[in-house]
N, C-alpha and C positions, 0 to 999 in steps of 0.2 A: 188457799192453803197448798194446791197438790204443786201450781205452777210458779207460786215463791220458792217454794222447798228444787223444783226443777232448777228453776233460772238461778237460783245459788252454785247449784252443781256446777252451770256452765259456765260460773263467773270467775269463783273462787280460784277452783284448781291450779287455772292458768295461772294468776296472779300471782301463788305461791313458788310456782313453777320458775317463770320469771324475775323474779330476786334472789332467789336463794342462791349465797355462794358472792352476792358479790361484795360482800364486806371479807375482802381475802386479805391473807398476809402478803408481804412481800417479796414472798419468795416464790407465790402462788404462779399456775401455770399463767392466771388471764397475766399477771404481772409478766412473765416471761414473753408473753406473745407480744406484748404492746411495746415488752423493747426492742424484739426483732422488728417489729411493725414499724416506729417510731425511733430510730435511731437517733442520739443528739439529743433526747430529749433530757435534761439533767438533774427536774425533780419527778421521778417517775411515780410516786405515790397516788399521787392525782388524777393518776389512770380511770381510779374509780370513779370521778367528777367530770372526768375529760374525755371521756373512752372516744379513741380515734380521733382526740385533737380538733374535731371537724367543727367545731363551734367559737376558736379562737380563745385568748389566755386570758387571766382574772380582770375585772373591771375596776377601774379606778383608782383610785387610791385605798381600796379595801384591803385589810391585812392578808395575806396571802398565808393559808396553815400548811404547815411542812406534814410528811409523811405519816408522821407519829399523831400529829392532831387527826390526820382526813381518818387514817383508819381506828382511832378511839369514836371517833364522831357517829362513824358508823355502825362499829359495838355497841354503842349506845344506843344509837337507832334500831337497832336489831332486838336487843333487849327489852326495852319498850313496847316494839311492837309484841315479843312475844306472848305479854301481859299487858294484851290489849292497850296499853296507853296510846295512843295514836300521835296526841295532841303533842307528848314526850318525844315520840321519838320525829316527829318531826323538826319539833325545835332543837334535837339531838342534831340535825345535819344544818343547819339555818348558814353556821360559819361557811359549811363549804358550798352551797348556793350563794350566798351574797361573795362569793370572793370569783366561783365561775358560775355566772347567772344563765348561759348558753350552754351548762356543761351537760353532756348525754344521758351518762349515769344517774348525776344526782338530781333529773328532772326525772327519771325515769323513775325512780325513785319515791320521789315527790309524789309523781303523777296517780301511786301504788298505795299509797300509806293518805292521801287526802281521800281518794276512792273510801278505803275500809274505814276512816273517817266521817263518811257521809257528805265529804263537801266535794259535790260533782264539778261543782264550776272550774275550784282550781285544782282539781284532778286533769280536765282536761284541757287546760293552761300549761302544764308540765308537762302532760304527753304530750302536745303539738311544739311544746322544747325541744322535746327528743326527738321528735320524729323531724326536726328543723335541723336539730346537727347529723342525724343520720335520716337523712330521707329514703333509703334502702332497707332501716332496722325493719322488718318483721314484729321480732318483742316489743316493739315501740307502738306498732299499729295495733295489735293483739290487746294491749293494755289500754290504748284509746278507748275500744269498744267499751274497756267494763262500765268506766261514767259514760257511754251513749248509755247502755242497757239498763244503766240501773235511771236512769233519764228515760228511758222507755224512745228515743230517739231511732224508733228502727230500719226506717229508710238510708238515714247515715252509716249505723251497724250496717246493713244491705250493701253500700259503696263503701265503706271500709272492708270487708270483709272479701266483697269480691279485687278488689287489689289486693290482699292477702294471696290469691287463688289464681291468678291472671302470676304471677312469681313465684308461688307454692301449690300446683292444686289440690294437694293431696293433704295439704294441712290442716291434722285435727280440728281444732278450737276454730279456723276459721269456715271451718266448713262445718261444725254443727249451731255455730253464732248466725250465721245466712241462713240456716232451716231456722230455725229459733226466729229469726226476725222475720223472715217470710212467712211465717204460721204467724205471727202476731198482727203483721199488713193483712191479713186471711188471704195472700197468694197459695192458699193451699197444695193444688196443682204442683206447684213447680217445687214445694218443700217439698211434699210427695215424692217428686223427682228424684230429688235432689240426696233424698234421705236413701231411696230404696238404692242408689249407687252407692254412697259409700258402705252402707249395708253389704254389697256383694265384694267388699272389702274387709268390714268387723264386721261378720254375723252375728257377732255374741256381742256387739257391744253394746250395754245398759242404756249409756245416755242416747243413743240413735234410735236405741228401739222404743224407750222411755217415750222421745219428742215424735216420731212418726205412729206410736198408739194414740196421742191428742193430737195430731194431725187429722187420725179417725172419729174422733169422735167431735173435732172441729167443725167435718166431712159429713156428721151423725151416722157416721160407719160406726156404729157400737157392737156391735159383733165380730169385725176384726178388730176393733181397739180391746175389747174383749179378751180374743185370743190372745195379740199381741202382750198385752198385760199379765199373764198368766205363761207367756215364757218370759217376760225380767223377770218373777217371781221364781222363775227356774231358776235364774241366775242369779238373782240377787234375793233372797226370799223375806228379806226387810222393807223394800224399797217401800216406800214413803208412797210417792205419785200412785202407782201400782195399788197399794191396795186401796188406797181412797176409791178412785177411779172405779174399781170394782165394788168395792161398797157402797158406790155412788149408782152403780147398775145393776147391782140385784137389787136396792130400795125402788127404783124408777120399775123396773120388773115388776114386782112385788104392788104397788101401787096401782100396778093396769091392768088386773088381774082384777 
């Protein structure tokens, strides 16, 4: 149970940040920036589905949605997502991905929605399409780690996290997920070394402290783990993982008497 709670904590936060604000209005900073980046593009609304236009234009004879239709599709999709109606959130932007199957932003969004819906295979397909459209994108690689984590493909998570860290050494979520993936592969020393380094930058970070304590549990360093979990509770009194682990530790001590 404690691993599930912590696992969700390292996955869901980023997903929300990655996709917050992508369904923007015509006068948004995103669109203004894209106007400067890609001068001469006639239909600017579809930037939401073809960010940076790295994957070309619309496909075949598929009707091309206009600015209003695209903004409306995203607006509806975010509304459905807010109500946890992921099937309709996906369906709402179907016309966009049909018109722009290689589009960066629409694939990024579909990767996120399929992840939330539990369809990790489709999630990976769309995140990989986003990465293909924008190979340097860090957010797409962070997103791609979500279905990999859900499928417990920890070696692949390690590989992707290291790709991000090579270009953004202090990336919070890449480092956190790398530490988690290392622990789940029983690479405890490597995970511990990474977390101790990260805690020099973020000494009171609850997620890093929790992960380090779980590494100590896995290393059977129970007393060290207990002390760290008490530190976690000082910073986050309702922390579920820390409470459960301390309770488990206390029961073990009682049973050994």
